[in-house]
N, C-alpha and C positions, 0 to 999 in steps of 0.2 A: 504493500500499497504506501500511497507517496501522497505530501502534505495537502496536494489535491482532493486527493478522497477524504484530506478527515477536512476540511472545508469545507465539501459536497455536505458534509456528515453534519456541521455544524450549524450546518443550516436549515437541514432538518428539523435538528435537534430543538431550535430556534425556532418553528414554526410550532413544533409541540412537545416545547419542552414541560408541561407540565407531565409527557403520559412516561411513566416508564421505558416503555418500549421499545422509544431509541436511544438509551440510555448504554447498550450495552457495542449496538452499533458505535456510535461516539468513541468513545471508549479504548474497543480498539483500532480503532480509525485514524485516535490521538498516541495512541502506544508505538502505535506503525509508523509511524510518521517520525518518533524519536522523545517524544511528547514526556515528558512526567504527570501525574494526577494532580497533584497545584499545580499547571500550563491547563491543563483543559476544565480545572470546578472552576478556572480567573475566567473560562473565556466563554463556560458558563454563565459565570453571573454578570458575562458583560450583553448575553442572550437573555437577561431578568431572570434570570432561574434562581437562587440560593440558597434553595430546601435538597438540594436534591447530594451537597457533598462524600457524605460516606456510604452513598449508593456509585459513586463513583472511582470513589477507593477501594471499594472492593470490588467490583466489575476490575478496576487494573489489575487490584493482589493474583484475580483470580480468572487474568484473560490470558489467552494464548495465546494471543502474537504478538512476539518477539521487534522489541528494540530495532532502528535500523540505523542508529548515529544519534546522535546526544547533541545538536543542539536546534537551539526552539526555532523556529516558524518565526516570519514578524507577524505582530499581533495583528488578529483579524478587527479589524475596527468598522462597523461598517452595521448597516441599518439591522438588525436580528432576523425581522419575516422577510426580506431579499437575498439570495444566496448570490449574489454577487451584484453591482451595476451596472453590470456589462454583458447581455442586450439591455437595452432598457425597458424601465418595472413596466407590467403590466398595470394599467387602470384598471382604480377599485370603485368605479361607478356607485355601487350600492353601503359602499364605507360609511359613509356617516348618515346615512341612515339608518343601516342598521344597529351604531350603537347609540345613537337614539330611542330607539324602538328599545333594546337591551337597558336604555334608563329608563323608561315609561315612564315607573310609580320615582323619579324624581323631579322635579319639577321649577327645584327651589333651587337657593343657592344654603339652607340650610342643610341640605340634603349631601352636598359638595364639602360641608364642612363637621359635618358626621361624619364625610368615608377618610379624611384627613387622616393621617398616621400621628404628625401634629398637632397638637388643640390650639385653634385659628380664633373660635367661639369669638374666644375672653380678648384676645389681641390688637389693640387703637393703639390710631396714631403712632408716634416713635415705632414701639414693638413691632407693630407691622413692617413697618419700612424695615426696621436691623434684621428681623426674623428672617424675610426675601434674601439682604443685601447677606449675610448667613449662611443660609443655603445656595447663593449664586456664587462665591467670591473667595480664594483665600485672602487673607491681612495683608496683604503685601502686592494682591490684581490690583493696576489701575483701573479705576469704575469713573465715568463720569454719569455725570445725570445730571437733567436741562429741564425745560419747557416744551410747550410748541409755540406759546406762543412767544419766547423771550431762548429760547433754540440748545443749542449743548457750547456755552462757552469753554476755552479750553482749560480757562482754570481753573472749571471745574474738575478738571480731570486730575485724581487722587488715590491714594489709598484705600483702600477697602478702608482698612484700620479708622483712616482718620474720617471719613462719612461716616460708620460704625458710631463715633464720637461727637459727629457731632450735633447737635440739638435744633440744629435746623434744616436738618435733611429733608425734614416733608416740609419746606416749603418750594419743593421741587417735584413733579408729577412725576419723571420720567427716570430710570435707569437705563442703559445700554444696557443689549442681557450679556454680551462676551466684551473679556478685558481688554487692554489696550498695552502695547508695546513700554508707548513713552518717543518713539525718533518719528521722526515726522517724511514725510510721503509727500508724492504728489498728487494735491490737490488740493480744495480750499480756496478760497476768493483773494491773499495773498502767495498763489502756486502749491504750495507748500502746507501740510496740515498734521498736527499730532492726533487727530479724530477722526479718519477717514477706516471705511473695510478697508482699507492695506494695512493701517497699526494695529490692528487688532491682533493677540500674543497669544491668543487662544476659538478655536471656531469649535467650545463643547456644548451649549443653548442654544434651543431652536424657539422660535415664538410662533405658533397656531394659535388665528381671529377670524375669529364669524362675524358675519358686517348684518346690518338689518340688509334683507325681511327674514333673515335668520333670530326668531322669539327668542325671547331670554331666557325662557323656561326647556326651549328645545337646547339650547343653547347646552342647559344644565342637564337634562337628557342626554347629550353626547357624552358631556366631561363623565357622570355618572356611569353610561356604556362603558368609556373608555377608560375607566381608575376600578372596575371590573373587568377586564381584558387585559392592561398595559405589558402585564407577567407574558403574554402570548407569542411576544416576541415584538410590540411594538416600541419604542422611541418611548425611556419611562419618564413618568411624568410629574414634575417636581416643585409644578406649586398655579395655585391658579388663582383671576388678578379680576375682581372687576372693575372694569372701567371709569366706570363712575357718569354712563352715559347708555349705551345701549348693546355693548358689544363684553366677553368673559376674556381673555388672557389665562391660554393657556404656555402655560413652559418647558417643553420638553428637553433630557438631553441624548444629545446623539455622539458626544468624543468625537467628531474627525478633528484630523489631526494635525488639516491644515485647510486653504484652502477649495486645494480640486480635490479633496473628498469629498469638502463638504457642497463644492458642487454635484458630485452625488450622488449625498444626502440630501439636500431639494427636489432632486428628478425624484427620488423613491417618498420622500414626502410630497408632489403635488399626488403625484399619483395615488396616495391613498383621501387625501385630503382635498383635493383640490379636482379630481374627476365627476365628480357626478354629473349629468346633461342638466337640470336645474339648478341655474345659479344661487339660486337658494342652498342650497346643500356647501356650496361650495366655499375650504377658508380662501382669505385671502392671503393672494401670491404673493404678493409683494409686502407681507408680512415675514416672506422664510429669507429672511438674505441676515445674514450676521452677526452685521449692524443695527437692527435694529430696539426699538424701546421700548419696555414693559410701563405699564402705568404703577408707579411707588404705591405701593395700599398706607394706605393712613393720611396722605395727604388730600388737600381738596383741590378739584378740578375745576381751574378755573370757568370755562365754557357754559358748562353749568351746574355748578355752588355744587354738586354731591362730592360725596366725600366715596373713594378706592377703597373697595375692601381682600383683604386675604382671605381666599375662601378655602382654599387646600392647597398643605406646606406636604413634603417630603423631599427634605435630604439628603439623603441616603437612597435615592431613586436613577437604578443605572451606576452607581458606584460599586468595590466592593470591597 
């Protein structure tokens, strides 16, 4: 067996990770490709399955496959529900409606709060904003906050630890979803910028947003259905934020190592979230960019006067 066999087995496991029947094949292929049991477990965690560690170790130790080398292949960092970004992913036009139907009993924000691994119902103001930033970033990450009206000034590019300690954090309505390097790149009004898409240090998170005419109750139902199924090979859900207007912002972890891999992830995301023939059930494609901003919970949205709320938080989603 080769690394290619293992990648195929891993993709199949990602589709059906909660089914025990895929584990023997995955483990045998991994062992034949020269991986250790811990390597296979780490890849299983990337697929959103973290409760099969003991089974993998047992199968690995009892497997008849013989390792053919000691070097580990490059880490597999892709959307778990597709074996590869090539060929282009097949659109799933029923995905959004199916999740809405699956979450049909949960047409309110309260249902999302109840499903949150971190208790968010009591988080208000600065506490809510800090909880989201802490889930999104490492303390030293350069984080950019701003507003739709005042923009995102470069002076707001500061380490996450500084923003977490800043009592004025909720004076700003938005935060860019991925951190920056602090280095300049071509772009902006003066020809160079430190806050453009080419200045990102990681491509870890992606924003998924539905706009009207998809109603807020249906958006709640969609995300409720998604929460129930995201560990079946879907991008893990980190947070949900009510925008203060007519949409819920979903933040999913995709773990792309660079801009090129991000493009692959983006095409895969479009196949899921943006392929319904009815535009009502399509997510906003423009939101699927690595430098987009999510609404900052605890802040007041200036154009509506409504508070932005943290509805769901799972900081460990998609991490090992």
